[in-house]
PDB file of N, CA, C and O in Angstrom:
ATOM      1  N   MET A   1     -10.426  -2.501  29.698  1.00  0.00           N
ATOM      2  CA  MET A   1     -12.136  -3.570  29.942  1.00  0.00           C
ATOM      3  C   MET A   1     -13.207  -2.590  29.816  1.00  0.00           C
ATOM      4  O   MET A   1     -13.660  -2.442  30.951  1.00  0.00           O
ATOM      5  N   PHE A   2     -13.598  -2.126  29.301  1.00  0.00           N
ATOM      6  CA  PHE A   2     -15.368  -1.001  28.742  1.00  0.00           C
ATOM      7  C   PHE A   2     -14.922  -0.330  30.029  1.00  0.00           C
ATOM      8  O   PHE A   2     -15.795  -0.463  30.886  1.00  0.00           O
ATOM      9  N   GLY A   3     -13.539   0.551  30.592  1.00  0.00           N
ATOM     10  CA  GLY A   3     -13.595   1.222  31.369  1.00  0.00           C
ATOM     11  C   GLY A   3     -13.559   0.620  32.616  1.00  0.00           C
ATOM     12  O   GLY A   3     -13.111   1.316  33.528  1.00  0.00           O
ATOM     13  N   ILE A   4     -13.988  -0.701  32.923  1.00  0.00           N
ATOM     14  CA  ILE A   4     -13.993  -1.509  34.301  1.00  0.00           C
ATOM     15  C   ILE A   4     -13.031  -1.428  35.190  1.00  0.00           C
ATOM     16  O   ILE A   4     -12.191  -2.258  34.842  1.00  0.00           O
ATOM     17  N   GLY A   5     -12.578  -0.728  36.433  1.00  0.00           N
ATOM     18  CA  GLY A   5     -11.245  -0.911  37.360  1.00  0.00           C
ATOM     19  C   GLY A   5     -11.711  -1.942  38.122  1.00  0.00           C
ATOM     20  O   GLY A   5     -12.863  -2.365  38.222  1.00  0.00           O
ATOM     21  N   PHE A   6     -10.369  -2.430  38.827  1.00  0.00           N
ATOM     22  CA  PHE A   6     -10.452  -3.821  39.402  1.00  0.00           C
ATOM     23  C   PHE A   6     -11.641  -3.789  40.803  1.00  0.00           C
ATOM     24  O   PHE A   6     -12.251  -4.827  41.057  1.00  0.00           O
ATOM     25  N   GLN A   7     -11.822  -2.838  41.435  1.00  0.00           N
ATOM     26  CA  GLN A   7     -12.810  -1.929  42.095  1.00  0.00           C
ATOM     27  C   GLN A   7     -14.097  -2.544  42.148  1.00  0.00           C
ATOM     28  O   GLN A   7     -14.662  -3.142  43.065  1.00  0.00           O
ATOM     29  N   GLU A   8     -14.592  -2.167  40.492  1.00  0.00           N
ATOM     30  CA  GLU A   8     -16.071  -2.369  39.926  1.00  0.00           C
ATOM     31  C   GLU A   8     -16.328  -3.541  40.050  1.00  0.00           C
ATOM     32  O   GLU A   8     -17.297  -3.930  40.703  1.00  0.00           O
ATOM     33  N   LEU A   9     -15.384  -4.438  39.353  1.00  0.00           N
ATOM     34  CA  LEU A   9     -15.214  -5.920  38.868  1.00  0.00           C
ATOM     35  C   LEU A   9     -15.441  -6.356  40.555  1.00  0.00           C
ATOM     36  O   LEU A   9     -16.276  -7.258  40.616  1.00  0.00           O
ATOM     37  N   ILE A  10     -15.098  -6.092  41.460  1.00  0.00           N
ATOM     38  CA  ILE A  10     -15.188  -7.207  43.040  1.00  0.00           C
ATOM     39  C   ILE A  10     -16.537  -6.634  43.420  1.00  0.00           C
ATOM     40  O   ILE A  10     -17.134  -7.504  44.054  1.00  0.00           O
ATOM     41  N   ILE A  11     -17.079  -5.823  43.333  1.00  0.00           N
ATOM     42  CA  ILE A  11     -18.403  -5.685  43.900  1.00  0.00           C
ATOM     43  C   ILE A  11     -19.425  -5.904  42.772  1.00  0.00           C
ATOM     44  O   ILE A  11     -20.629  -5.937  43.031  1.00  0.00           O
ATOM     45  N   ILE A  12     -18.954  -6.055  41.525  1.00  0.00           N
ATOM     46  CA  ILE A  12     -20.052  -6.852  40.437  1.00  0.00           C
ATOM     47  C   ILE A  12     -19.847  -8.177  40.970  1.00  0.00           C
ATOM     48  O   ILE A  12     -20.923  -8.756  41.123  1.00  0.00           O
ATOM     49  N   ALA A  13     -18.787  -8.895  41.325  1.00  0.00           N
ATOM     50  CA  ALA A  13     -18.392 -10.469  41.387  1.00  0.00           C
ATOM     51  C   ALA A  13     -19.709 -10.486  42.702  1.00  0.00           C
ATOM     52  O   ALA A  13     -20.773 -11.082  42.538  1.00  0.00           O
ATOM     53  N   ILE A  14     -19.391  -9.786  43.851  1.00  0.00           N
ATOM     54  CA  ILE A  14     -20.178  -9.686  45.494  1.00  0.00           C
ATOM     55  C   ILE A  14     -21.798  -9.595  45.118  1.00  0.00           C
ATOM     56  O   ILE A  14     -22.578 -10.423  45.591  1.00  0.00           O
ATOM     57  N   ILE A  15     -22.335  -8.322  44.062  1.00  0.00           N
ATOM     58  CA  ILE A  15     -23.446  -8.929  44.158  1.00  0.00           C
ATOM     59  C   ILE A  15     -23.801 -10.321  43.564  1.00  0.00           C
ATOM     60  O   ILE A  15     -24.688 -10.989  44.095  1.00  0.00           O
ATOM     61  N   ALA A  16     -23.028 -10.839  42.311  1.00  0.00           N
ATOM     62  CA  ALA A  16     -23.764 -11.433  41.604  1.00  0.00           C
ATOM     63  C   ALA A  16     -23.420 -13.222  42.481  1.00  0.00           C
ATOM     64  O   ALA A  16     -23.719 -14.330  42.035  1.00  0.00           O
ATOM     65  N   LEU A  17     -22.890 -12.967  43.474  1.00  0.00           N
ATOM     66  CA  LEU A  17     -22.307 -14.075  44.466  1.00  0.00           C
ATOM     67  C   LEU A  17     -23.890 -13.879  45.228  1.00  0.00           C
ATOM     68  O   LEU A  17     -24.787 -14.721  45.260  1.00  0.00           O
ATOM     69  N   LEU A  18     -23.900 -12.478  45.820  1.00  0.00           N
ATOM     70  CA  LEU A  18     -25.475 -12.740  46.677  1.00  0.00           C
ATOM     71  C   LEU A  18     -26.430 -12.929  45.988  1.00  0.00           C
ATOM     72  O   LEU A  18     -27.375 -13.258  46.705  1.00  0.00           O
ATOM     73  N   ILE A  19     -26.860 -12.872  44.307  1.00  0.00           N
ATOM     74  CA  ILE A  19     -27.870 -12.709  44.208  1.00  0.00           C
ATOM     75  C   ILE A  19     -28.262 -14.044  43.846  1.00  0.00           C
ATOM     76  O   ILE A  19     -29.297 -14.525  44.306  1.00  0.00           O
ATOM     77  N   VAL A  20     -27.348 -14.826  42.880  1.00  0.00           N
ATOM     78  CA  VAL A  20     -27.051 -16.343  42.133  1.00  0.00           C
ATOM     79  C   VAL A  20     -26.997 -17.075  43.685  1.00  0.00           C
ATOM     80  O   VAL A  20     -27.928 -17.685  44.210  1.00  0.00           O
ATOM     81  N   GLY A  21     -25.890 -16.879  44.155  1.00  0.00           N
ATOM     82  CA  GLY A  21     -25.543 -17.966  45.057  1.00  0.00           C
ATOM     83  C   GLY A  21     -24.135 -18.296  44.975  1.00  0.00           C
ATOM     84  O   GLY A  21     -23.377 -17.923  44.079  1.00  0.00           O
ATOM     85  N   PRO A  22     -23.804 -19.094  46.069  1.00  0.00           N
ATOM     86  CA  PRO A  22     -22.154 -19.620  45.826  1.00  0.00           C
ATOM     87  C   PRO A  22     -22.140 -21.049  44.805  1.00  0.00           C
ATOM     88  O   PRO A  22     -21.257 -21.379  44.013  1.00  0.00           O
ATOM     89  N   LYS A  23     -23.094 -21.571  45.038  1.00  0.00           N
ATOM     90  CA  LYS A  23     -23.219 -22.966  44.472  1.00  0.00           C
ATOM     91  C   LYS A  23     -23.379 -22.649  42.709  1.00  0.00           C
ATOM     92  O   LYS A  23     -22.701 -23.355  41.963  1.00  0.00           O
ATOM     93  N   LYS A  24     -24.355 -21.499  42.052  1.00  0.00           N
ATOM     94  CA  LYS A  24     -24.780 -21.601  40.960  1.00  0.00           C
ATOM     95  C   LYS A  24     -23.919 -20.740  40.235  1.00  0.00           C
ATOM     96  O   LYS A  24     -23.944 -20.694  39.005  1.00  0.00           O
ATOM     97  N   LEU A  25     -22.867 -19.791  41.204  1.00  0.00           N
ATOM     98  CA  LEU A  25     -22.144 -18.483  40.177  1.00  0.00           C
ATOM     99  C   LEU A  25     -21.366 -19.568  38.971  1.00  0.00           C
ATOM    100  O   LEU A  25     -21.471 -19.507  37.746  1.00  0.00           O
ATOM    101  N   PRO A  26     -20.592 -20.522  39.781  1.00  0.00           N
ATOM    102  CA  PRO A  26     -19.774 -21.097  38.676  1.00  0.00           C
ATOM    103  C   PRO A  26     -20.485 -21.649  37.428  1.00  0.00           C
ATOM    104  O   PRO A  26     -19.954 -21.480  36.330  1.00  0.00           O
ATOM    105  N   ASP A  27     -21.285 -22.094  37.501  1.00  0.00           N
ATOM    106  CA  ASP A  27     -21.983 -22.558  36.206  1.00  0.00           C
ATOM    107  C   ASP A  27     -22.852 -21.323  35.724  1.00  0.00           C
ATOM    108  O   ASP A  27     -23.426 -21.580  34.665  1.00  0.00           O
ATOM    109  N   LEU A  28     -23.042 -20.366  36.092  1.00  0.00           N
ATOM    110  CA  LEU A  28     -23.274 -19.000  35.482  1.00  0.00           C
ATOM    111  C   LEU A  28     -21.919 -17.978  34.881  1.00  0.00           C
ATOM    112  O   LEU A  28     -21.800 -16.952  34.212  1.00  0.00           O
ATOM    113  N   ALA A  29     -21.379 -18.576  35.302  1.00  0.00           N
ATOM    114  CA  ALA A  29     -19.916 -17.832  34.653  1.00  0.00           C
ATOM    115  C   ALA A  29     -19.552 -18.606  33.571  1.00  0.00           C
ATOM    116  O   ALA A  29     -18.927 -18.175  32.602  1.00  0.00           O
ATOM    117  N   LYS A  30     -19.951 -19.796  33.723  1.00  0.00           N
ATOM    118  CA  LYS A  30     -19.407 -20.842  32.393  1.00  0.00           C
ATOM    119  C   LYS A  30     -20.153 -20.173  31.358  1.00  0.00           C
ATOM    120  O   LYS A  30     -19.661 -19.493  30.458  1.00  0.00           O
ATOM    121  N   THR A  31     -21.288 -20.394  31.534  1.00  0.00           N
ATOM    122  CA  THR A  31     -22.883 -20.154  30.242  1.00  0.00           C
ATOM    123  C   THR A  31     -22.129 -18.856  29.769  1.00  0.00           C
ATOM    124  O   THR A  31     -21.820 -18.586  28.609  1.00  0.00           O
ATOM    125  N   LEU A  32     -21.889 -18.090  30.925  1.00  0.00           N
ATOM    126  CA  LEU A  32     -21.890 -16.541  30.169  1.00  0.00           C
ATOM    127  C   LEU A  32     -20.412 -16.443  29.306  1.00  0.00           C
ATOM    128  O   LEU A  32     -20.189 -15.666  28.378  1.00  0.00           O
ATOM    129  N   GLY A  33     -19.734 -17.167  29.716  1.00  0.00           N
ATOM    130  CA  GLY A  33     -18.240 -17.239  28.588  1.00  0.00           C
ATOM    131  C   GLY A  33     -18.666 -18.043  27.846  1.00  0.00           C
ATOM    132  O   GLY A  33     -18.408 -17.421  26.815  1.00  0.00           O
ATOM    133  N   LYS A  34     -19.176 -19.051  27.460  1.00  0.00           N
ATOM    134  CA  LYS A  34     -19.756 -19.706  26.232  1.00  0.00           C
ATOM    135  C   LYS A  34     -20.744 -18.709  25.526  1.00  0.00           C
ATOM    136  O   LYS A  34     -20.636 -18.615  24.303  1.00  0.00           O
ATOM    137  N   GLY A  35     -21.284 -18.281  25.890  1.00  0.00           N
ATOM    138  CA  GLY A  35     -22.587 -17.127  25.466  1.00  0.00           C
ATOM    139  C   GLY A  35     -21.212 -16.226  24.474  1.00  0.00           C
ATOM    140  O   GLY A  35     -21.214 -16.250  23.243  1.00  0.00           O
ATOM    141  N   PHE A  36     -20.160 -15.506  25.274  1.00  0.00           N
ATOM    142  CA  PHE A  36     -19.821 -14.546  24.777  1.00  0.00           C
ATOM    143  C   PHE A  36     -18.748 -14.922  23.664  1.00  0.00           C
ATOM    144  O   PHE A  36     -18.480 -14.187  22.714  1.00  0.00           O
ATOM    145  N   ARG A  37     -18.110 -16.292  23.932  1.00  0.00           N
ATOM    146  CA  ARG A  37     -17.140 -16.864  22.981  1.00  0.00           C
ATOM    147  C   ARG A  37     -18.091 -17.361  21.391  1.00  0.00           C
ATOM    148  O   ARG A  37     -17.563 -17.406  20.280  1.00  0.00           O
ATOM    149  N   ASP A  38     -19.667 -17.708  21.707  1.00  0.00           N
ATOM    150  CA  ASP A  38     -20.252 -17.790  20.547  1.00  0.00           C
ATOM    151  C   ASP A  38     -20.167 -16.416  19.650  1.00  0.00           C
ATOM    152  O   ASP A  38     -19.895 -16.274  18.457  1.00  0.00           O
ATOM    153  N   PHE A  39     -20.508 -15.435  20.686  1.00  0.00           N
ATOM    154  CA  PHE A  39     -21.397 -14.360  19.899  1.00  0.00           C
ATOM    155  C   PHE A  39     -19.690 -13.663  19.210  1.00  0.00           C
ATOM    156  O   PHE A  39     -19.615 -13.067  18.135  1.00  0.00           O
ATOM    157  N   LYS A  40     -18.568 -13.917  20.076  1.00  0.00           N
ATOM    158  CA  LYS A  40     -17.575 -13.363  19.031  1.00  0.00           C
ATOM    159  C   LYS A  40     -17.107 -14.173  18.016  1.00  0.00           C
ATOM    160  O   LYS A  40     -16.336 -13.720  17.169  1.00  0.00           O
ATOM    161  N   ASN A  41     -17.548 -15.511  18.000  1.00  0.00           N
ATOM    162  CA  ASN A  41     -16.972 -16.391  16.596  1.00  0.00           C
ATOM    163  C   ASN A  41     -17.553 -16.094  15.791  1.00  0.00           C
ATOM    164  O   ASN A  41     -17.062 -16.013  14.665  1.00  0.00           O
ATOM    165  N   ALA A  42     -19.820 -15.597  16.235  1.00  0.00           N
ATOM    166  CA  ALA A  42     -20.228 -15.676  14.975  1.00  0.00           C
ATOM    167  C   ALA A  42     -19.646 -13.725  14.153  1.00  0.00           C
ATOM    168  O   ALA A  42     -19.431 -13.468  12.968  1.00  0.00           O
ATOM    169  N   THR A  43     -19.573 -12.785  15.350  1.00  0.00           N
ATOM    170  CA  THR A  43     -18.987 -11.733  14.880  1.00  0.00           C
ATOM    171  C   THR A  43     -18.249 -11.772  13.906  1.00  0.00           C
ATOM    172  O   THR A  43     -18.412 -11.111  12.880  1.00  0.00           O
ATOM    173  N   GLU A  44     -16.951 -12.906  14.221  1.00  0.00           N
ATOM    174  CA  GLU A  44     -15.931 -12.755  13.425  1.00  0.00           C
ATOM    175  C   GLU A  44     -16.407 -13.358  12.210  1.00  0.00           C
ATOM    176  O   GLU A  44     -16.256 -12.658  11.208  1.00  0.00           O
ATOM    177  N   GLY A  45     -16.980 -14.559  12.035  1.00  0.00           N
ATOM    178  CA  GLY A  45     -17.498 -15.167  11.192  1.00  0.00           C
ATOM    179  C   GLY A  45     -18.015 -13.809   9.604  1.00  0.00           C
ATOM    180  O   GLY A  45     -17.554 -13.545   8.493  1.00  0.00           O
ATOM    181  N   VAL A  46     -19.124 -13.363  10.415  1.00  0.00           N
ATOM    182  CA  VAL A  46     -19.687 -12.417   9.629  1.00  0.00           C
ATOM    183  C   VAL A  46     -18.281 -11.058   8.926  1.00  0.00           C
ATOM    184  O   VAL A  46     -18.069 -10.649   7.784  1.00  0.00           O
ATOM    185  N   THR A  47     -17.758 -10.811   9.976  1.00  0.00           N
ATOM    186  CA  THR A  47     -16.243  -9.968   9.268  1.00  0.00           C
ATOM    187  C   THR A  47     -15.877  -9.967   8.155  1.00  0.00           C
ATOM    188  O   THR A  47     -15.731  -9.080   7.315  1.00  0.00           O
ATOM    189  N   GLU A  48     -15.599 -11.921   8.178  1.00  0.00           N
ATOM    190  CA  GLU A  48     -14.463 -12.287   7.645  1.00  0.00           C
ATOM    191  C   GLU A  48     -15.455 -12.663   5.756  1.00  0.00           C
ATOM    192  O   GLU A  48     -15.110 -12.718   4.576  1.00  0.00           O
ATOM    193  N   ASP A  49     -16.535 -12.798   6.418  1.00  0.00           N
ATOM    194  CA  ASP A  49     -17.623 -13.114   5.045  1.00  0.00           C
ATOM    195  C   ASP A  49     -17.709 -11.149   4.255  1.00  0.00           C
ATOM    196  O   ASP A  49     -17.513 -10.715   3.120  1.00  0.00           O
ATOM    197  N   LEU A  50     -18.015 -10.620   5.310  1.00  0.00           N
ATOM    198  CA  LEU A  50     -17.991  -9.252   4.475  1.00  0.00           C
ATOM    199  C   LEU A  50     -16.421  -8.792   3.989  1.00  0.00           C
ATOM    200  O   LEU A  50     -16.385  -8.053   3.005  1.00  0.00           O
ATOM    201  N   LYS A  51     -15.249  -9.139   4.548  1.00  0.00           N
ATOM    202  CA  LYS A  51     -13.926  -8.604   3.619  1.00  0.00           C
ATOM    203  C   LYS A  51     -13.857  -9.718   2.468  1.00  0.00           C
ATOM    204  O   LYS A  51     -12.987  -9.519   1.621  1.00  0.00           O
ATOM    205  N   ASP A  52     -14.679 -10.902   2.314  1.00  0.00           N
ATOM    206  CA  ASP A  52     -14.647 -11.501   1.448  1.00  0.00           C
ATOM    207  C   ASP A  52     -15.433 -10.953   0.347  1.00  0.00           C
ATOM    208  O   ASP A  52     -14.781 -10.957  -0.697  1.00  0.00           O
ATOM    209  N   ALA A  53     -16.511 -10.524   0.235  1.00  0.00           N
ATOM    210  CA  ALA A  53     -17.342  -9.919  -0.635  1.00  0.00           C
ATOM    211  C   ALA A  53     -16.543  -8.671  -1.093  1.00  0.00           C
ATOM    212  O   ALA A  53     -16.390  -8.385  -2.280  1.00  0.00           O
ATOM    213  N   LEU A  54     -16.169  -8.131  -0.317  1.00  0.00           N
ATOM    214  CA  LEU A  54     -15.417  -6.953  -0.732  1.00  0.00           C
ATOM    215  C   LEU A  54     -14.311  -6.774  -1.493  1.00  0.00           C
ATOM    216  O   LEU A  54     -13.964  -5.796  -2.155  1.00  0.00           O
ATOM    217  N   LYS A  55     -13.669  -8.083  -1.284  1.00  0.00           N
ATOM    218  CA  LYS A  55     -12.209  -8.257  -1.849  1.00  0.00           C
ATOM    219  C   LYS A  55     -12.817  -8.818  -3.638  1.00  0.00           C
ATOM    220  O   LYS A  55     -12.184  -8.534  -4.654  1.00  0.00           O
ATOM    221  N   GLU A  56     -14.063  -9.586  -3.639  1.00  0.00           N
ATOM    222  CA  GLU A  56     -14.749 -10.187  -4.948  1.00  0.00           C
ATOM    223  C   GLU A  56     -15.343  -8.550  -5.570  1.00  0.00           C
ATOM    224  O   GLU A  56     -15.823  -8.507  -6.703  1.00  0.00           O
ATOM    225  N   ASP A  57     -15.264  -7.471  -4.849  1.00  0.00           N
ATOM    226  CA  ASP A  57     -16.114  -6.338  -5.704  1.00  0.00           C
ATOM    227  C   ASP A  57     -14.994  -5.467  -6.128  1.00  0.00           C
ATOM    228  O   ASP A  57     -15.179  -4.382  -6.679  1.00  0.00           O
ATOM    229  N   GLU A  58     -13.913  -5.925  -5.881  1.00  0.00           N
ATOM    230  CA  GLU A  58     -12.551  -4.934  -6.181  1.00  0.00           C
ATOM    231  C   GLU A  58     -11.939  -5.803  -6.953  1.00  0.00           C
ATOM    232  O   GLU A  58     -10.798  -5.373  -7.121  1.00  0.00           O
ATOM    233  N   LYS A  59     -12.085  -6.798  -7.513  1.00  0.00           N
ATOM    234  CA  LYS A  59     -11.647  -7.799  -9.025  1.00  0.00           C
ATOM    235  C   LYS A  59     -11.739  -7.128 -10.129  1.00  0.00           C
ATOM    236  O   LYS A  59     -12.630  -6.280 -10.182  1.00  0.00           O
ATOM    237  N   PRO A  60     -11.007  -7.287 -11.102  1.00  0.00           N
ATOM    238  CA  PRO A  60     -11.274  -6.613 -12.037  1.00  0.00           C
ATOM    239  C   PRO A  60     -12.262  -7.370 -12.832  1.00  0.00           C
ATOM    240  O   PRO A  60     -12.146  -8.582 -12.648  1.00  0.00           O
ATOM    241  N   LYS A  61     -13.202  -7.038 -13.661  1.00  0.00           N
ATOM    242  CA  LYS A  61     -14.167  -7.442 -14.228  1.00  0.00           C
ATOM    243  C   LYS A  61     -13.097  -8.093 -15.524  1.00  0.00           C
ATOM    244  O   LYS A  61     -12.156  -7.544 -16.098  1.00  0.00           O
ATOM    245  N   LYS A  62     -13.730  -9.592 -15.710  1.00  0.00           N
ATOM    246  CA  LYS A  62     -12.845 -10.512 -16.831  1.00  0.00           C
ATOM    247  C   LYS A  62     -13.798 -10.498 -18.268  1.00  0.00           C
ATOM    248  O   LYS A  62     -13.608 -11.333 -19.153  1.00  0.00           O
ATOM    249  N   ASP A  63     -14.941  -9.336 -18.377  1.00  0.00           N
ATOM    250  CA  ASP A  63     -15.711  -9.124 -19.753  1.00  0.00           C
ATOM    251  C   ASP A  63     -14.843  -7.787 -20.183  1.00  0.00           C
ATOM    252  O   ASP A  63     -15.656  -7.199 -20.895  1.00  0.00           O
ATOM    253  N   ASP A  64     -14.247  -7.382 -20.168  1.00  0.00           N
ATOM    254  CA  ASP A  64     -13.524  -6.048 -20.525  1.00  0.00           C
ATOM    255  C   ASP A  64     -12.748  -5.982 -21.460  1.00  0.00           C
ATOM    256  O   ASP A  64     -12.268  -4.928 -21.877  1.00  0.00           O
ATOM    257  N   GLY A  65     -12.438  -7.521 -22.079  1.00  0.00           N
ATOM    258  CA  GLY A  65     -11.771  -7.607 -23.321  1.00  0.00           C
ATOM    259  C   GLY A  65     -13.247  -7.732 -24.333  1.00  0.00           C
ATOM    260  O   GLY A  65     -13.303  -6.974 -25.301  1.00  0.00           O
ATOM    261  N   LEU A  66     -14.022  -8.373 -24.164  1.00  0.00           N
ATOM    262  CA  LEU A  66     -15.190  -8.696 -24.866  1.00  0.00           C
ATOM    263  C   LEU A  66     -15.942  -7.579 -25.483  1.00  0.00           C
ATOM    264  O   LEU A  66     -16.544  -7.491 -26.554  1.00  0.00           O
ATOM    265  N   LYS A  67     -15.686  -6.530 -24.251  1.00  0.00           N
ATOM    266  CA  LYS A  67     -16.204  -4.948 -24.302  1.00  0.00           C
ATOM    267  C   LYS A  67     -15.441  -4.098 -25.754  1.00  0.00           C
ATOM    268  O   LYS A  67     -15.787  -3.578 -26.815  1.00  0.00           O
ATOM    269  N   ASP A  68     -14.302  -4.356 -25.024  1.00  0.00           N
ATOM    270  CA  ASP A  68     -13.289  -3.686 -26.214  1.00  0.00           C
ATOM    271  C   ASP A  68     -13.330  -4.118 -27.612  1.00  0.00           C
ATOM    272  O   ASP A  68     -13.142  -3.470 -28.641  1.00  0.00           O
ATOM    273  N   SER A  69     -13.699  -5.707 -27.378  1.00  0.00           N
ATOM    274  CA  SER A  69     -13.490  -5.815 -28.666  1.00  0.00           C
ATOM    275  C   SER A  69     -14.696  -5.293 -29.522  1.00  0.00           C
ATOM    276  O   SER A  69     -14.670  -5.040 -30.726  1.00  0.00           O
ATOM    277  N   LEU A  70     -15.964  -5.161 -28.495  1.00  0.00           N
ATOM    278  CA  LEU A  70     -17.251  -5.027 -29.292  1.00  0.00           C
ATOM    279  C   LEU A  70     -17.102  -3.683 -30.116  1.00  0.00           C
ATOM    280  O   LEU A  70     -17.497  -3.498 -31.267  1.00  0.00           O
ATOM    281  N   VAL A  71     -16.305  -2.581 -29.108  1.00  0.00           N
ATOM    282  CA  VAL A  71     -16.187  -1.068 -29.573  1.00  0.00           C
ATOM    283  C   VAL A  71     -15.550  -1.413 -30.756  1.00  0.00           C
ATOM    284  O   VAL A  71     -16.305  -1.446 -31.728  1.00  0.00           O
ATOM    285  N   LEU A  72     -13.985  -1.770 -31.035  1.00  0.00           N
ATOM    286  CA  LEU A  72     -13.350  -1.858 -31.943  1.00  0.00           C
ATOM    287  C   LEU A  72     -14.228  -2.153 -33.263  1.00  0.00           C
ATOM    288  O   LEU A  72     -14.101  -1.442 -34.260  1.00  0.00           O
ATOM    289  N   LYS A  73     -15.152  -3.270 -33.215  1.00  0.00           N
ATOM    290  CA  LYS A  73     -15.980  -3.685 -34.105  1.00  0.00           C
ATOM    291  C   LYS A  73     -16.453  -2.577 -34.876  1.00  0.00           C
ATOM    292  O   LYS A  73     -16.329  -2.259 -36.058  1.00  0.00           O
ATOM    293  N   LYS A  74     -17.151  -1.969 -33.674  1.00  0.00           N
ATOM    294  CA  LYS A  74     -18.163  -0.993 -33.969  1.00  0.00           C
ATOM    295  C   LYS A  74     -17.524   0.251 -34.499  1.00  0.00           C
ATOM    296  O   LYS A  74     -18.158   1.071 -35.163  1.00  0.00           O
ATOM    297  N   SER A  75     -16.291   0.376 -34.204  1.00  0.00           N
ATOM    298  CA  SER A  75     -15.124   1.639 -34.580  1.00  0.00           C
ATOM    299  C   SER A  75     -14.758   1.014 -35.949  1.00  0.00           C
ATOM    300  O   SER A  75     -14.565   1.897 -36.785  1.00  0.00           O
ATOM    301  N   ASP A  76     -14.621  -0.119 -36.383  1.00  0.00           N
ATOM    302  CA  ASP A  76     -14.054  -0.779 -37.978  1.00  0.00           C
ATOM    303  C   ASP A  76     -15.306  -0.265 -39.009  1.00  0.00           C
ATOM    304  O   ASP A  76     -15.221   0.484 -39.982  1.00  0.00           O
ATOM    305  N   THR A  77     -16.410  -0.892 -38.478  1.00  0.00           N
ATOM    306  CA  THR A  77     -17.477  -0.924 -39.443  1.00  0.00           C
ATOM    307  C   THR A  77     -18.211   0.378 -40.146  1.00  0.00           C
ATOM    308  O   THR A  77     -18.728   0.683 -41.221  1.00  0.00           O
ATOM    309  N   GLU A  78     -17.756   1.284 -38.095  1.00  0.00           N
ATOM    310  CA  GLU A  78     -17.879   3.015 -38.734  1.00  0.00           C
ATOM    311  C   GLU A  78     -17.198   3.453 -39.641  1.00  0.00           C
ATOM    312  O   GLU A  78     -17.734   4.177 -40.480  1.00  0.00           O
ATOM    313  N   GLU A  79     -16.103   3.201 -39.708  1.00  0.00           N
ATOM    314  CA  GLU A  79     -15.012   3.931 -40.290  1.00  0.00           C
ATOM    315  C   GLU A  79     -15.211   3.174 -41.995  1.00  0.00           C
ATOM    316  O   GLU A  79     -14.734   3.652 -43.025  1.00  0.00           O
ATOM    317  N   ALA A  80     -15.887   2.140 -41.911  1.00  0.00           N
ATOM    318  CA  ALA A  80     -15.827   1.339 -43.069  1.00  0.00           C
ATOM    319  C   ALA A  80     -16.756   2.331 -44.074  1.00  0.00           C
ATOM    320  O   ALA A  80     -16.446   2.983 -45.071  1.00  0.00           O
ATOM    321  N   LYS A  81     -17.833   2.175 -43.474  1.00  0.00           N
ATOM    322  CA  LYS A  81     -18.953   3.113 -44.465  1.00  0.00           C
ATOM    323  C   LYS A  81     -18.525   4.726 -44.524  1.00  0.00           C
ATOM    324  O   LYS A  81     -18.731   5.360 -45.558  1.00  0.00           O
ATOM    325  N   ASN A  82     -17.899   5.372 -43.320  1.00  0.00           N
ATOM    326  CA  ASN A  82     -17.379   6.378 -43.891  1.00  0.00           C
ATOM    327  C   ASN A  82     -16.754   6.724 -44.876  1.00  0.00           C
ATOM    328  O   ASN A  82     -17.087   7.680 -45.576  1.00  0.00           O
ATOM    329  N   ASP A  83     -15.400   5.746 -45.151  1.00  0.00           N
ATOM    330  CA  ASP A  83     -14.505   5.335 -46.278  1.00  0.00           C
ATOM    331  C   ASP A  83     -15.628   5.280 -47.717  1.00  0.00           C
ATOM    332  O   ASP A  83     -15.637   5.955 -48.746  1.00  0.00           O
ATOM    333  N   ALA A  84     -16.446   4.253 -47.275  1.00  0.00           N
ATOM    334  CA  ALA A  84     -17.523   4.085 -48.441  1.00  0.00           C
ATOM    335  C   ALA A  84     -18.252   5.627 -48.861  1.00  0.00           C
ATOM    336  O   ALA A  84     -18.206   6.140 -49.979  1.00  0.00           O
ATOM    337  N   ALA A  85     -18.775   6.066 -47.915  1.00  0.00           N
ATOM    338  CA  ALA A  85     -19.218   7.307 -48.233  1.00  0.00           C
ATOM    339  C   ALA A  85     -18.381   8.411 -49.048  1.00  0.00           C
ATOM    340  O   ALA A  85     -18.601   9.300 -49.870  1.00  0.00           O
ATOM    341  N   GLY A  86     -17.388   7.899 -48.412  1.00  0.00           N
ATOM    342  CA  GLY A  86     -16.064   9.174 -48.876  1.00  0.00           C
ATOM    343  C   GLY A  86     -15.861   9.049 -50.987  1.00  0.00           C
ATOM    344  O   GLY A  86     -15.585   9.898 -51.835  1.00  0.00           O
ATOM    345  N   ARG A  87     -16.228   7.307 -51.074  1.00  0.00           N
ATOM    346  CA  ARG A  87     -15.593   7.202 -52.048  1.00  0.00           C
ATOM    347  C   ARG A  87     -17.020   7.695 -53.301  1.00  0.00           C
ATOM    348  O   ARG A  87     -16.826   8.023 -54.472  1.00  0.00           O
ATOM    349  N   GLU A  88     -18.252   7.614 -52.670  1.00  0.00           N
ATOM    350  CA  GLU A  88     -18.846   7.813 -53.488  1.00  0.00           C
ATOM    351  C   GLU A  88     -18.867   9.395 -53.563  1.00  0.00           C
ATOM    352  O   GLU A  88     -18.714   9.682 -54.750  1.00  0.00           O
ATOM    353  N   THR A  89     -18.973  10.362 -52.919  1.00  0.00           N
ATOM    354  CA  THR A  89     -19.053  11.534 -52.746  1.00  0.00           C
ATOM    355  C   THR A  89     -17.624  12.677 -53.725  1.00  0.00           C
ATOM    356  O   THR A  89     -17.544  13.840 -54.119  1.00  0.00           O
ATOM    357  N   GLY A  90     -16.712  11.388 -53.729  1.00  0.00           N
ATOM    358  CA  GLY A  90     -15.332  11.516 -54.362  1.00  0.00           C
ATOM    359  C   GLY A  90     -14.616  12.335 -53.481  1.00  0.00           C
ATOM    360  O   GLY A  90     -13.600  12.965 -53.774  1.00  0.00           O
ATOM    361  N   LYS A  91     -15.241  12.304 -52.266  1.00  0.00           N
ATOM    362  CA  LYS A  91     -13.897  13.321 -51.188  1.00  0.00           C
ATOM    363  C   LYS A  91     -13.059  11.913 -50.721  1.00  0.00           C
ATOM    364  O   LYS A  91     -13.648  10.865 -50.458  1.00  0.00           O
ATOM    365  N   PRO A  92     -11.149  12.121 -50.651  1.00  0.00           N
ATOM    366  CA  PRO A  92     -10.874  11.091 -49.908  1.00  0.00           C
ATOM    367  C   PRO A  92     -10.882  11.225 -48.430  1.00  0.00           C
ATOM    368  O   PRO A  92     -10.622  10.253 -47.721  1.00  0.00           O
TER     369      PRO A  92
END
């Protein structure tokens, strides 16, 4: 846990006990615990939102068929024009 050993935790607890006092220490620990839990929940929510957004970006677009059909229609009309131009000039 953050590279803190058992001895360091005891020293931190003793300093907190001296600064805050024995009566307010449980309330302080409870408040810190709630704060860390809320922070963790908020970061998990943001992470899930980002994952959902990335999944939506990876989905294939549905308008590819429309695009392909327009390209095909364009090439069909160009072929018809080329055929008509070839007939006019007498080339097959």
